[in-house]
N, C-alpha and C positions, 0 to 999 in steps of 0.2 A: 513488420507493421509498429509505430512507435504511438504509446499510448501519450494522451495529451492530461491526463490526470488521475490521480488513484480510482476514484470513481468508478471509470471505464474500465481498468484492466481489474479489479475484485468483481466486475459483473459481467464480463466479456467469462470468466473463470465460471463466475456464482458465487453468491453470498456464504449457502450451505458449505460449498466444497473447502473456501476458505478457512473458514470455521474451523470444518472439521480436522484440516490441514494443519492449524498454528491452536487448536486444540481450546479454542476459543469457544462465546457462542456467537449466533446470527445477528444478537442486539450489538456485542463488542465491536463487530468487525462493521456494521453500519455507523457505527462513531465515529470512526476512520474515516467512512466515506462522507461522513459529513464535514468532519475535519479538514480533510483531505488529505491527512498524513496519517503513516505511521506515527505510534509510539516514537518519545527523544531515546527511547532506549534502545531501538532499533539502527539507532543513526551514533549511535555510541557504541556498538557493538557489543550490548549488553542482552539483546534478543535478536533472533534472526529469522523474524518472520516474513522479512524481506526473499531471504530463501526458500521458503517454506512457501511459499506462494508462488515463488518462480517453479517450483517443483510441479507442483499442484495443479500449474499453466499447462503443463505438458511441451513447453519450449516456446509457448508462444510468448511470452516475455522472460527477462533476466531479473536477477535479483540487484544488480545497479539499474534498469531501466525504471521498476518499481520504487528504489528507493531514490534515484534522481524524481521523477516524477511529485512526486511527495516532499520531497527538499524546494524542488520548482515552487511548488505551490506554497508554502510557507514564506519563500523569499516574496514573491508577490504581495503575502499578504501585511508584513513588514512593512513595505515600500507601501501599501497602501495607507498603512495606519501613519504616516510623516504627513 
């Protein structure tokens, strides 16, 4: 299953499960959904939320898929603003 956006990934796994896996509050996860991407620190390697979410997914998604859908969203936002 190829996810279309970060919200789809998170909602499939469920927000409370993702929050617990990442050691964050559900509110923080909803902010990711609203923004359509993980924090910048996950793309720079400072944090590993995508890996934690992938583990929590039980094999539904890989860390790379999760990073890619967020990056894809960011790229669309950049081109929409131009």
